[in-house]
C-alpha positions in Angstrom: 22.0 -73.9 -64.2 24.6 -72.6 -66.6 28.5 -73.3 -66.9 31.3 -70.6 -67.4 32.7 -70.7 -70.8 36.4 -71.8 -70.0 37.8 -69.8 -72.6 36.9 -66.6 -70.5 37.0 -67.9 -67.3 40.4 -66.2 -66.2 40.5 -62.8 -65.7 43.5 -60.8 -66.4 45.2 -60.0 -63.1 48.3 -59.4 -62.1 50.0 -59.3 -58.8 52.0 -56.2 -58.1 55.8 -55.9 -58.8 57.8 -58.2 -56.5 54.9 -60.0 -55.2 55.6 -64.0 -55.2 53.3 -67.0 -54.9 54.3 -70.0 -52.4 52.9 -73.0 -51.0 52.4 -72.4 -47.3 54.2 -74.6 -44.8 54.1 -74.9 -40.9 56.3 -71.9 -40.5 53.2 -69.9 -42.0 50.6 -71.2 -40.1 50.3 -68.4 -37.5 50.3 -65.8 -40.0 47.6 -67.8 -42.0 45.6 -67.8 -38.5 46.1 -64.1 -38.5 44.3 -63.5 -41.9 41.4 -66.0 -40.9 40.9 -64.0 -37.5 41.1 -60.6 -39.4 38.3 -61.9 -41.9 36.1 -63.3 -39.1 36.3 -61.7 -36.0 33.7 -58.8 -37.1 31.3 -61.5 -37.9 31.8 -64.0 -35.3 32.4 -61.8 -32.2 35.6 -63.5 -31.5 39.1 -63.1 -32.8 40.1 -66.9 -31.3 41.0 -68.9 -34.5 41.8 -72.8 -34.3 45.6 -73.0 -35.3 45.4 -76.8 -35.0 42.8 -76.9 -37.6 45.0 -74.6 -39.9 47.8 -76.8 -39.2 46.0 -79.8 -40.1 44.9 -78.2 -43.2 48.1 -77.1 -44.6 50.3 -80.1 -43.5 48.4 -82.6 -41.3 45.6 -85.3 -42.8 43.3 -82.7 -44.1 46.0 -81.6 -46.7 45.6 -84.4 -48.8 42.4 -83.3 -50.3 43.6 -79.9 -50.2 45.6 -77.2 -52.6 46.9 -74.1 -50.8 48.5 -70.5 -52.4 49.8 -67.9 -50.2 50.5 -64.5 -52.0 53.3 -62.6 -50.3 54.4 -58.9 -50.7 57.7 -57.7 -51.7 58.6 -57.6 -47.8 57.8 -61.4 -48.0 54.8 -61.1 -45.8 51.9 -63.2 -46.2 48.9 -61.3 -47.9 46.4 -63.3 -49.1 45.7 -67.4 -48.7 43.6 -69.3 -51.1 42.8 -72.9 -50.7 40.5 -75.3 -52.2 39.2 -78.6 -50.9 38.5 -81.6 -53.2 35.2 -82.2 -51.2 33.3 -84.8 -53.5 33.0 -85.8 -57.2 32.0 -82.8 -59.0 32.4 -80.3 -56.1 35.1 -78.2 -55.0 35.1 -76.1 -51.8 36.8 -72.8 -51.9 37.9 -70.3 -49.4 40.0 -67.1 -49.4 41.4 -65.1 -46.6 42.5 -61.4 -47.4 44.8 -58.9 -45.5 41.9 -56.4 -44.6 44.3 -54.1 -43.7 45.5 -53.5 -47.1 44.3 -50.4 -49.4 41.0 -52.0 -50.6 42.3 -51.6 -54.3 45.1 -54.0 -53.3 42.5 -56.4 -51.4 40.1 -56.4 -54.8 43.1 -57.1 -56.7 44.1 -60.0 -54.6 40.6 -61.7 -54.3 40.2 -61.4 -58.1 43.7 -63.5 -58.4 42.7 -66.0 -55.8 39.4 -66.7 -56.9 40.7 -67.2 -60.7 43.5 -69.5 -59.5 41.0 -71.5 -57.3 38.6 -71.8 -60.6 41.7 -73.3 -62.5 42.3 -75.7 -59.1 38.9 -76.8 -59.1 38.9 -77.6 -62.7 41.9 -79.7 -62.4 40.5 -81.8 -59.4 37.3 -82.4 -61.7 39.3 -83.7 -64.4 41.4 -86.1 -62.1 37.8 -87.5 -61.3 36.7 -87.8 -64.8 34.0 -85.2 -64.3 32.7 -82.8 -67.4 31.4 -80.0 -65.0 32.3 -79.3 -61.4 31.0 -76.8 -59.1 32.7 -74.3 -57.2 31.3 -73.8 -53.3 32.5 -70.7 -51.6 31.3 -69.4 -48.4 31.0 -65.8 -46.8 29.7 -64.5 -43.9 26.4 -62.9 -44.3 27.5 -59.2 -43.4 30.8 -59.2 -45.0 29.6 -57.2 -48.1 33.4 -57.0 -49.4 33.9 -60.4 -49.9 30.4 -61.0 -51.0 31.0 -58.2 -53.8 34.3 -60.6 -54.8 32.4 -63.6 -55.3 30.1 -61.9 -57.5 32.5 -60.4 -59.6 34.1 -63.6 -59.5 30.9 -65.4 -61.0 29.3 -66.8 -58.1 25.8 -66.5 -57.3 24.3 -66.8 -53.6 22.4 -69.9 -53.1 21.8 -70.9 -49.5 22.1 -69.3 -46.0 23.1 -71.0 -42.8 22.5 -70.1 -39.0 25.9 -71.0 -36.8 24.4 -71.7 -33.8 25.6 -72.6 -30.0 24.0 -73.9 -26.7 25.4 -73.3 -23.3 26.4 -76.2 -21.5 26.2 -76.5 -17.6 27.0 -79.0 -14.9 23.1 -79.7 -14.3 22.8 -80.7 -18.1 24.6 -84.2 -16.9 22.5 -84.8 -14.0 19.6 -87.9 -13.9 16.2 -86.4 -15.0 17.9 -83.2 -17.3 16.3 -84.4 -20.1 13.1 -86.8 -20.9 13.8 -90.2 -21.7 13.7 -91.2 -25.3 10.1 -92.1 -26.5 9.4 -96.0 -26.1 10.8 -98.0 -28.8 13.9 -95.7 -29.3 17.1 -96.3 -27.6 20.2 -94.2 -27.9 23.9 -95.7 -28.0 27.5 -94.7 -28.7 28.8 -96.4 -31.9 30.3 -99.6 -30.4 34.1 -99.8 -30.0 36.4 -102.8 -30.1 38.7 -103.2 -27.0 41.3 -101.1 -28.5 38.9 -98.0 -28.8 38.5 -98.6 -33.0 34.8 -98.5 -33.7 33.2 -101.7 -35.0 32.7 -101.4 -38.8 29.1 -102.3 -38.6 28.1 -99.6 -36.6 30.2 -97.1 -38.9 28.3 -98.4 -41.9 25.0 -98.0 -40.2 25.8 -94.2 -39.5 26.8 -93.6 -43.1 23.6 -95.3 -44.7 21.3 -93.3 -42.2 23.3 -90.0 -42.9 23.0 -90.5 -46.7 19.7 -91.5 -46.8 18.6 -88.7 -44.4 20.2 -86.3 -46.3 19.3 -87.3 -49.8 16.4 -84.6 -50.6 18.5 -82.0 -48.8 19.8 -79.0 -50.7 23.0 -79.8 -52.3 23.1 -83.4 -51.5 26.4 -85.2 -53.0 26.8 -88.9 -52.8 29.8 -89.7 -50.6 31.2 -92.9 -50.5 31.5 -94.8 -47.5 35.5 -94.3 -47.6 35.5 -90.9 -48.4 33.2 -90.2 -45.6 34.9 -91.7 -42.9 38.4 -90.4 -43.9 37.1 -86.8 -44.2 35.7 -86.9 -40.7 38.7 -88.5 -39.3 40.9 -85.6 -40.7 39.5 -83.1 -38.3 42.0 -82.5 -35.0 38.6 -82.5 -33.2 37.5 -86.1 -34.5 36.6 -88.4 -31.5 35.3 -92.0 -32.1 33.2 -91.8 -28.9 31.5 -88.8 -30.4 29.7 -91.0 -33.1 25.9 -92.1 -32.0 23.1 -94.2 -33.4 19.5 -94.1 -32.6 17.7 -97.5 -33.1 14.2 -98.0 -33.2 11.6 -100.7 -33.2 9.3 -101.6 -35.7 5.6 -100.6 -34.4 3.1 -103.3 -34.3 5.6 -105.6 -35.0 7.3 -107.5 -31.8 9.2 -109.8 -34.0 11.1 -107.6 -36.1 14.1 -106.5 -35.0 14.9 -102.7 -34.3 16.8 -100.8 -36.9 19.1 -97.6 -37.3 16.5 -94.8 -37.2 19.0 -91.9 -36.6 22.6 -91.1 -36.3 24.9 -88.1 -35.2 28.7 -87.4 -35.5 30.1 -85.4 -33.2 33.7 -83.8 -32.5 35.7 -81.7 -29.8 36.0 -78.1 -30.2 38.7 -76.2 -29.4 39.1 -73.8 -26.2 37.2 -70.7 -26.8 38.2 -67.4 -24.8 38.0 -68.8 -21.4 40.2 -71.9 -22.2 37.2 -74.3 -22.4 36.4 -76.8 -24.8 33.0 -77.6 -26.8 31.4 -80.3 -28.7 30.3 -79.7 -32.4 27.6 -81.4 -34.0 29.0 -82.2 -37.5 26.1 -84.2 -38.3 22.7 -85.4 -37.4 20.0 -87.2 -39.3 16.8 -89.2 -38.7 15.1 -91.5 -41.5 11.8 -90.4 -43.0 10.0 -93.5 -41.3 11.1 -92.8 -38.2 10.4 -89.1 -37.9 7.8 -88.3 -35.2 9.4 -90.8 -32.8 11.8 -88.0 -31.0 14.7 -89.8 -32.4 16.8 -86.2 -33.0 15.7 -85.0 -29.8 16.9 -87.9 -28.1 20.4 -87.9 -29.8 20.6 -83.9 -29.1 19.8 -84.6 -25.5 22.7 -87.4 -25.2 25.2 -85.2 -27.1 24.5 -82.4 -24.4 24.6 -84.5 -21.4 28.0 -86.0 -22.8 29.5 -82.6 -23.1 28.4 -81.5 -19.9 29.9 -84.6 -18.3 33.2 -83.4 -19.9 33.2 -80.2 -18.4 32.4 -78.7 -21.7 30.7 -75.4 -21.9 28.8 -75.4 -25.1 27.3 -77.4 -28.2 27.5 -75.9 -31.8 26.1 -76.7 -34.9 25.1 -75.5 -38.2 21.6 -75.4 -39.7 20.1 -74.7 -43.2 18.0 -71.5 -42.7 15.4 -73.3 -45.3 15.7 -76.5 -43.8 12.6 -78.8 -45.1 12.5 -80.4 -41.9 11.9 -77.4 -39.7 15.2 -78.1 -37.6 15.8 -74.7 -36.3 12.6 -74.8 -34.4 13.8 -77.8 -32.5 17.2 -76.7 -31.8 15.7 -73.3 -30.5 13.2 -75.2 -28.4 16.1 -77.2 -27.0 18.3 -74.0 -26.3 20.1 -73.1 -29.3 20.6 -69.6 -30.5 22.0 -68.2 -33.6 25.4 -66.6 -33.0 26.4 -65.7 -36.6 25.1 -66.3 -40.1 27.1 -67.6 -43.0 26.5 -68.1 -46.9 27.0 -70.6 -49.5 28.0 -69.0 -52.8 28.1 -71.2 -56.0 29.6 -71.0 -59.6 29.5 -74.1 -62.3 32.2 -74.3 -64.4 33.0 -76.6 -67.6 36.0 -78.9 -67.1 37.0 -79.9 -70.5 
């Protein structure tokens, strides 16, 4: 995989006369939401955006690892929003939202400017981490040919496709017997909590260790230290400690051996949809290789669906790698998930020094 020569990295792009660049603040959140909706609605089928999430990215806990730029026209209206997330050592996640009501030529210019600036920000983030090269990780909706063209022009290449899936939830899903019991030797429980509601450290570490191990051979897996892992998930406005689950399994043919953490799931609360009802989102689910075939993932999913139904929610969402080596999509489909829309990962490697 090659790297881009930094001397030729930044195109000569000039914003229109009278346009300015600012760091957005809380007052800009509604406008940023409009831009995000303009970009997403044709592909997701919904013009509803999570303004709490945008507020968190701009001025909340999530802002601590992000950089933002907003481009304003001569009338002081934000026409583009560029953001970079210092996701992990050697990796920055980038995004842009361009006002799709502008003339196409103006959109093209803004996109080129945004990606050039974000490349510099990604390089700066990597320098602070002491990296010599870094990955710029950008996303696009599968049907957004304009954004895909902007990414291509900025030196990115399409590397992966993701299915964004959702499963409807009904009150019946919370009833006893709605799902089979876990297979013998497998137990499912929430991460233990202290009396004050805070999670027990031993369980948090077990979740982290299971997921780090389970995803080692998956696409674009990056080692993430425990503190980074927990802090990043806590930044989400939908984060709830009682949405963390562990699957424990016994050791076959060894009744004296203690059960071990064999699977883990981290969920969060989704903002209300157009009907005003909240949902549950599965951020991570993984099972250790030595426990696969014992129904660990199925039991975790059943627990989360039942929990969502008991809370009066109407859906459970998740993302699955279209080329997952575990064939996870077939399990999700069997349990009622369907693809709502498709997204893509686009990558570019750049030299930091």
